[in-house]
N, C-alpha and C positions, 0 to 999 in steps of 0.2 A: 504494499499499500504506500503511495506517495506520502511524503512528510507534510504536504501542504494541504491535505483534505480538509481540515478544519478551516483554513483560510478559504478554501473554495466554497464552503458551506456558507460562511459569512460573507462571501462576494455577492453584492448585489446582482451580478449578472447571472447567477444561478438561482435567484429568489423564485422565479416564475415556476421552476420545476427542480426542486432539490432531491427529489425522490431516488434518482441514480446514484447519487453522492451517498445517501442513506444506505442503499443496497450495498454499495462498496465498503462502507463503514462497518456493516454487520459482518463482514468476513472476518473482521478482528472484533469480537464481542466488547472487549475492553481495549480501547486504544489509547496509546500514550505516546507522544512524539520525544518524551524525554524533557520536555520543557513545559508544555501547556497543560491543559486539565486531563484528567482520566475520563474518557467518554465511553459510557455504556450504552449499547444501541440494540440490544435483543430483548424481546418482549419478556421472557421469564426472568431474566435477571434483572430488568428494570421493575418489573412487578415486585419481586422480592425485596429490592433496595427501597422500595416506596413504603414498605411495612417494616423495615429494619430500623429498631431504635438506636442503633449505633450510627446512624446517619443524621446530621444536624443541617437544619435550615437557616441556623443563625450564623452569620458572617463573622461574628466575634470568635468563632471557633476555628476559622481558617488560620494557617500557618501564615505569618507575615512574608510576603513574597511569593506565595504560591501563585504561579502564573495562570492568569485567566483572561483571554483576549475580549471577554464580555465584561470584566469587572468594571471598566470604565463607563461603558454605555449603561450598565444596570445602576452604577452609582448616580449616573447623571440624571436618571429619572427620579431619585429619591429626593424628598424635600429635607431640608436642614432643620425644618421647625417642629417636626412632629417625631414622636418615638417610632420604631419599625411596628408595621401591622403585624398581627398574629401570624400571617403567612411566613413570616421571617423570623419567627421564634420558635423554641423548642418547649417541650414540657418541662416544668408545670406552667409557666408562663402562657405558652400557646393554649394549653387545655382551658385555663381559667378564662382567657378572653374569648375563645372560641365558644366555649359553652354559655357565657353570657350573652354572646352575639346570637347564638342559636334559638335561645329561650323566646325571643318575640318573633323569630323568623320562620320556624317550622316545627315539625314534630319532635317531641310529644307535647311540648308546652304551646304551641301555637299551631296546631295542625291545619288550620284553616286560612292562614296568611296568605299562602300563595294561591290557592284555589279562589279566594275572595278577590284577586286581581284580575280574574278573567275578563270581567266587564272592562275595566280599564284597559287591558290588552286589545281586546276587540275594537274598542273606541279609538284607540291610538293608531292602530293599523288602519283602520278604516279612514281616519283623518288624513293620514300620511299619504295614503294611495290617492284619496279625494284632492288633496293639494297637488300632487303630481299630475292628475287629469286636469285640473283646473290651469295648471301653469304649463302643460307640455309643450315643448318647442318642436316645431314640424321640420322634418328633414326631407319632405317630399309630400306628395298627395297621399293623405291618409296615414303617413308614418310618423311617430313621435318619438322623440329622443329622450332617454332618461339616464341619469347617473344615479344607479342604485344606492351607491355609498352615501353621497351628500345628501340626497333626497329622501333616504329611507333608512339604511342601516346604521348612520351615525345619529340621528335624531331619536329613533325609537328606543334604544336601551336606556339613554339618559333620562328621558320622561319617565319610564318605568321606575328607575332608581329615586327619582324624585317622589313619585307617588308612594314608593315603598317606605322611604324615610319620613315622609309627611312635610315636605317643602311646599309651601303654599302656591297654588298655580300661578299667581301673579308674579312669583320669583323664579319660576322654571327657566325662563329666558336667559336670566343671569347664570343658571348652572349650565346651559347649553354652552354659553361662552367659555367658562371655565373649563368644562370637559373637553371642548375643542383645542384650548391652550395646553392643557396637560396631556392630550393625546399628540400634539404636535410635538412636545418634549421626547415622548417615547419613539417618535418617528422622524427624527430631525433632517432637515433639507441640508446636505453636505455643503451647499453653496452659501448657506445662511451665515452670519455674523454670530459667531459663538457667544459672546459677552451679551449681546443684545438679545439672543434667545434665552440664555440663563435669566436675564433680568426679567423679561416678559414672563417666564415660567414661574420666577419666584413671587412676582408680584400677583400672579393668579392664585398661587398656594396661599399667600397671605391673605388675599381677598377672600378666598373659600373658607380658610380657617376663622377669620373673623366673623364671616356670616353664620358659619355653623355654630360657632361659640355663643353668638346671640340667640340662635334658634334653640340651641340646648338649653340656655338659661331661661327662655320663654317656655319651652316644655316642661321645664322642672316646676314652673309656677302654675302653669295651665297645661297639664297633659292631655293628649287627644289619642285616639285610637291608631296611632301609627308607631312605626319601629323605633324611631327616634325618641318618642316620649317613654317608650318601655326601656330603652337603653339607659335614658337619663334617670328614671327612678330606680333601677336596680330591681333584681328579682333573685329569690331564692337566697336572700340573706348576703348577697354579693353585690358589688357595684364597682363601676369604673371610675377612674379619675377623669376630670375634664380632657386631659391630654389623651388619655387612653380612647375615650369617646371620640375626640377629634380625628385621632389616627384611624379607628375603626370605620367611621363614616367616609373618610377619604379614601380608605381601602375599598369599600363597596362601591364607592364612584367610579374609581379608576379602574379596579381590576374587573368589576362587573361590566363596565361599559366596553372596554377594549376587546375582551375575549367575545362578547356577544356580537359586537361590530363584525369580527372576523367569522364567526360561526354562520352569520346570515349571509354574508357577502360571498365567502367559499362555498356556502351552499347553494345559492343562486347561480354562481359560475358553474358549479357541477351539474346543476340540473340544465342549464342551457348547452352545456357539453353532452348531455344525454337526454335528448328531447322525447325519446320514449318514456323515460322515467317522468319526466315533467308532464307529458300528457296523462300519465296514470295518477300523478298526484292530484291533477285537475278534476279528474273523474272519481278518484277515491280519496277524500280529504284524510280519513284514518291512516293513510300510508305516511302521513307525516310523522308518526311517532317512531316506527322503525327506521325510516329514511333518515332522521336526525341522528339516530344512534349510529348508522352507517357512516353519515358525514363526519362524525366525532372521531371515527377510525381513519376514514379515507383522507379528510382534509382538516386535522385538528387545528382550532385557533391558536393554541400554544404549542410550538413545535418541540421545545426542549426546556428543561428545568436546569438552569445554569447554577443555581445556588445550594448546592449540596456539599458537605464536608464531613468525611469519617472522623467519629470522635475516638476512635482507635484504628489500628492497623486491620484491614478487612481484606479477605480473599474473595475474587470473584473470577469464575472460569480460569483459575489457576495463577491469576495475577494478584499480587499484593498491593493493595493501595494504601499508602502511609497515611497515619493520622494527620489531619490537618490539611489535606491535599484539596485542589479544586476539582470538583467532579461535575460532569454533565450527564443528565439523564435524557436520551434522545427519544422522547415520546413519539414523535412522528416516525422514526425509523421502527421502532417497536410496534407500532400499529400495522406496519407492512411486512412484518417478519413471516416469512413462509414456514418457519417452524411452528406457528401458532394459527395462521389465517391461511385457508386455501385461496389460492388465485389473489394474493393480496392487493395486486395493483388493479383490480377490478372493482368499480363501485356497484354494488349489489345491495339495494334496500331489502332484498329478501333474505339476506345472510342470517344464518342462525348462530346463536351464541356469540354475539358481538360484545365481548367483555373487553372494550377498548381501554387505552390509557388517555384518551382525549381530554378527560376532566380530572386526571390524576387518580390517585387511590390513597388508601391509609389516612393517617391523621390530617394530611394536608390536601385531601381531596377537595376539588372545587366547591367553595362554600355555597356559591350561588347557583350550583347546577340544577335545582329544581326550576327556578325562575328562567335561566338560561335556555333550558329544555322547551319550556312552554313558549317563550318568546320566538324562538327559531321555527318551532312548529307551526305557530299562528303566522308568523311572517312568511314563510315559504308557501304554506298552502294558500294564502290569500294572493300573494304575487302571481302564483301559477294560476288561480282561478280568474284574476281580473286583467291580467295582461294578455292582450290578444296577439298571438303569434309573436312572442318575444324572441330576439336574437341578439347575438353579440355584436357589437360594432368593431371590437378589437380583441384579439386573442392571441397572445396572452395579453390581459390588461396590464397596466402599470401597477407595481407593487409598492408596498410600503417599503422603507429602508430596513425596518426592524426585522431581525432574523429569528427573533423568539416569538414575537406577536406577528405571525405571517399572515397577510391577506392583501388584497387589491387596494390601492388607494383610491382608485375610480374603477366603476364597472359600468360602462357605456352599452346601453341597451337600446334597440329599435324595436317598437311595437307597432301594431296596425290600429291600435286603440286600447281604451281601458275601460272594462265592463263596469256597470254600477254594483 
């Protein structure tokens, strides 16, 4: 295997189709070039490591100088004003914060939280597609041109996160601006001024933090039936500090937004490349449930987990990975491991036993998975139903710079009309 394969994976030139590189990487299940991170790319080994308590998500456990070409990019996306979110902590801190966050979010303490959002999901999807219909630009007689990302995938998840947290509707537009700015920090334009980008990002983080701090204080005085009110009040004899609350709310906004944008956009791109499946989805809305699971395997919104560190020396496939080393878990490579999935490079919504890695696994599995699944199911089924004869205007589309949160930056689609 050539020594530069990690450089190739991070190279934007390969962003549209990194899967041949992942196949090459799997030939050496634990790859290490002598300087960079230890990279694990096969399904069973990744799954075991996701459940291994000897693996840390806390960067403070990484040995100083452990080489990681993504460390700078990851650090740039972090704010300096808030403590790490629970995704980047280990037990017991992780367990305490995740437990408190889960109580108002889902079962067993809040079993109807996500189910009760179906009405808002339906309304938001309908309104977004109606807005596309009202403002569609023509490219010829009876043909309309749509950017699925800017006009649908980006605004949809942040609207739902606002509703989940309890942001007043009149303030949602402000959240959209902050989400766009913070998303840009995760996907920087190489030609942009670095100092100016850092200032704009930090200003957005400060504004978001100040707004959330005020909203938390208001909810403590006047609680409502929303997640932020319940987080602010504390439950089960536990409570978060204000800084922990701010960090958790920011995590829900940023992590929940970016992954769902990619899931919906990658999903629509895959459907447009598989028109027979698109036609099936239009006729069989129930297909959306298994289809989204196959999408999470086939085109996962998070391609790899770069922030893992062994707490002790561990052995994987005969390779000893030293304590404190930088490790990458290549989820997207594991999802196409032929030792686990038959015909792994084929998109098949009828595939059985799709126990994918697309939402992680173990204690750090995707916290927002129930909502993300519902959002993608609703979004893709309604786009399939309402867009008449949709087709790609550019394939491959332009991708985002980010190699971890991989997805198209724009997805230009032509259609012959939009059904009511």
